[in-house]
Each structure stands twice: as C-alpha cells, then as structure tokens.
N, C-alpha and C positions, 0 to 999 in steps of 0.2 A: 502494500500500501504507499510506503512511503517511498518506495524505488518509484513507483507512477508519479508520485505529486510531485519526486524533484524533477521527473521529464518533463512534466508540465508548465512548472514554473518559469523557465526562459520561455514560452510559448505565448504564458499569459502576460509577462512585462512587456514584451513585443507588440501584443493586441493592445494592451491597453496604454502604450505609447505610441502606435499609428492610431489608435483613437483619439488621442491628446492632438496630436499634428494635424490630423484632418481638421478637427473642432477648430483649430488655430485656423487653417486655411479656410475654413468655410464661411468662419466668421467676420473675414476680413474683408469687408464690404465698403465699398465707396457710401457715404455718409454724408443728410446734410442736416444739423442742428440747429433750434433746437425742434422736440417732438411736436410742443405744442406751442401756438403765440393765438395773439387776441384780433378780434378782426379791424381792421383798419391801420394797426399798428406799423410803423416804421420799427422793422426788425432787423438785430445784426445778426446774419444767416454765417455757419461756418462751415464748408464741405471740407471735407476729411479724405483722402485718400490713399490708402495703403498698397505698396507694391506687392502682388501677391507671385511675382515672376524672377527667374534668377537674371533677367535684363530689366533694365531702368525702364519707367514710367516716363514719357518727353511730353504730353499732352493730355489736357484732361477740357472736356468740351460739356458744361450744363448748360440744359436748354431750359429756358425760364418760364414756368407756366402761364397760362393766358389767361388767369385772374391775379397776376401777381405783375408788380412793377418797380423793378431792379433797378435802383437809384445811384447806388454808389460802390467802389470795390476799393479796397487795400491793396497797395503795391505791394509786391515781394520781390527781394533781389533775387536774381538769375531767373525771373520768370517775368513772361509777356504778356500782356492782357490786351485780347481783342473782343471786341462786339458786332455782331450783328444786329441790326434793326429791321422793323417793318417798313412801308410806307408811313405812318403815324411816327415814327422814331422811335419807338417803344422797345426797348433791348429784346429779342426773341433768344438770342445766343450769348455766354461769354465764355470764352477759351483762354486757359493758362496755360503757355507753353514755353516749355523750360530753354533757358538761354547758356543755362552748363549742365552740370552730370545729370539731372533730372531727380527722380525719388530711386533710389537702387532697392535692391533685394532687403528687406530685414527693415527698411526704413519705412516714413509714412510723411506727408506733406497737406499742412490745411491752408485752406482761403477764406477769407472774410468779405462779405457784403453785405448792404444793406439793400433791402428792399421794401414794398408796403403792400401790406397784407389786402386781401380782397375784404369789402367792409361787412360780407356775410359769411356765417360758418359753412367751412368748408373742408374738404381732404385735400390738401396742394402736394401734388407727384412731383420730385424731382428726379427728371430724367439726366442721367449721366453718359458719358462715352470717354472713354481711359485708354488712353494710344500707347501703346508700349514701342521700344527700340528696335525690334524684331520687325515691326511692322502690323502684329495684331492689336487688336479693338477689344475692349469688354466694354457691349453695351449693357448698361445698369439699368433697365427698362422696365423689368418684369414684374410681376405682381407678388403682394407678401408670399413668401413660401418658396418662390422662385430661386433656380443657381445663381441670376445676379438681379437683385430686386432692388427697384428705385427706392428713394426714402421717401416718408409722406409726414407732413407735417399738418396736423388737426389745429384748424383754426375754429376757435369755438371759446364764446365768452365764460361759459362753464368752466372749462379746463384752464384757463390762460389766469396764472399766479403772479402776474403784475397788469396794473391797466395799460390801456393801448397808448402810446408815445404819438400822438397826434401834433405836441408841440415840436415838430423838427424845427421851426423856424425859431433860432436863438435870440433873435432881437425882439421876439416877442414879449420875452420877459422883463426888458427894459423901457417898454414903451409908454408914457407918460410916468414913468418911476412906479406904475403898478409892480412890477416885478419885484423892487426894491422892499416895497409895501408889505408884500406877500413874504417876502423870505424873515423880514422882520416878525412879521406875526409868528410863522413859522418856530424862531427859535424861542420868540417867547414862551410860546406854548409848550416847549420843551421842561421849562424849569417847573410847572404848572404841575405837570404828570410825575418827574422825576419823585417829590415824596410821597405823592401816593402809592407810589411803586415800592419805595421805602416802608410806607406804613404799613403796605400789604405783608412783605416779606418781614416785617420787625413783628406784625400781629401772628403771623404765621410761627416764628420760631416761640413766641410766648405760649402758643398753645400748646406747644409740643411740648415746652418746657413746665408747663402746666399739667398735662397727660403725665407726663415722665414721672414728676414730684408725688401726683394722687396714686401711683402704680406701685410708686417705691412704700408709701405709706402703707397700702393694702398688704404688699408684702411684709411687711413688718409689725401688723398686725395679727396676721397669719402665723408669721415665725412666733412671735412672742405667745398667742392660745394656743400652740402645738408644745410650746416649751413648758408651758402651765401644766397643758395635760398630763405630760409625762412625769411629773414631777407630784403630780398627786398619784399617780399611779405608784 
C-alpha cells in the first residue's frame, strides 16, 4: 500500500502543479476596471494587459462602446497612443503601440483613460485586441465564460459606491466664490462631527467598563457564597 502511494505521489504533485499553472494562464485576461460605476460619471478606467506568450505584446486596441464617450488618456513612456474617430468626432477606438520592447513574457502593463458613462443603467462591454510580436492576435471579445472574454462594467446607481462626478469642469468650484464658501462650510462641519464621534466612542468604553465591573462583582459574590457554604459543611 505504501509502495503504491509513494509511486503516485510524484504524479499527484505534477498534476497539481499543472493545474496551478493552467489556472494562472487562464486567469491572465485583458481587463478593464472598475467593474461598476455610476450613470453619467466621468470615470477613470484602467485597462490591464498581461502577456501570455513567450513573445512580447507590441500593441493593444480597445474598442470604445457606443454609449461611452472617451474624453482623455494618460500618456505612458515608450507607448504611442492613436485614436480613430467617427464622423461626429467621437472616439471609436484607442490604440497603444509600443515604441520600445513592449510587454514581455511574465510582465503586464496598464493604461489609464477617462470616459463618460451613459446616463442610464447599462452593461458596458469592452472589446480589446492584443497584438503579439510574432503577428498573432488575441481578440478579447467573447461573452463571460469564453476563452477570451471581454470585460464588463456595470453602470448602475444601485451598485456604485461613489456619486457620479458630473463636475468635471474645475472652474465651476470657483465661480462667484461659491466654491470657497462651500469648502469653508465643509471644513466647519468637520469639528462639529468629531466630538460626536468621540462622545460615542467614550460612551461605548464607559458601558463596557460598567458591564465588566458588574460581572466582576457578581463573580465575587458567587465566590463568597461558595466559600461560606463550604465552611458551614
């Protein structure tokens, strides 16, 4: 029995290692985050590109969904950015092309861009195309569960953790001194909230101390009664 088990151990180790390796490769997808955002928000998105092959990734093209308006992108050293627009001037695709070595095996790269979300709840699909140095292309355009799925961002009020950022115009905060007044009000509000928080914490500590004291008193009484009973016996 031990001999049979010892013979199977190397096989089991190899199988487990292979499973872990396959899982790592399978999970290395091109993704666009965040996965949820608010309707109408000017969201900062990040596309992450891992290199899954032994040759470098030299170019990535992202198709901008029809109901999303790409506004800005962040420049990255050794990468050239180009966009394709439709007749109305809306950006249809954005492409990052390597001017250096690209994304080598075992590496990843990420690019940031700002886009305005649709005004209504929607599931936004990000189709991406990954170009390798050997001429091969991986199309990240499949549905969830596919070998090369596209990323989905859920646009919804219910799941968004932060309010939509409609105030993308920085000058709006300083018009007629309104921004300064608002900031002053916000700063003034902080001290009024801090003591309340402190009082709440202090009250909690006092309550805990009182409970502990009562418990100790009860244990002392029980101990005293038990001792007195033993003496009488």
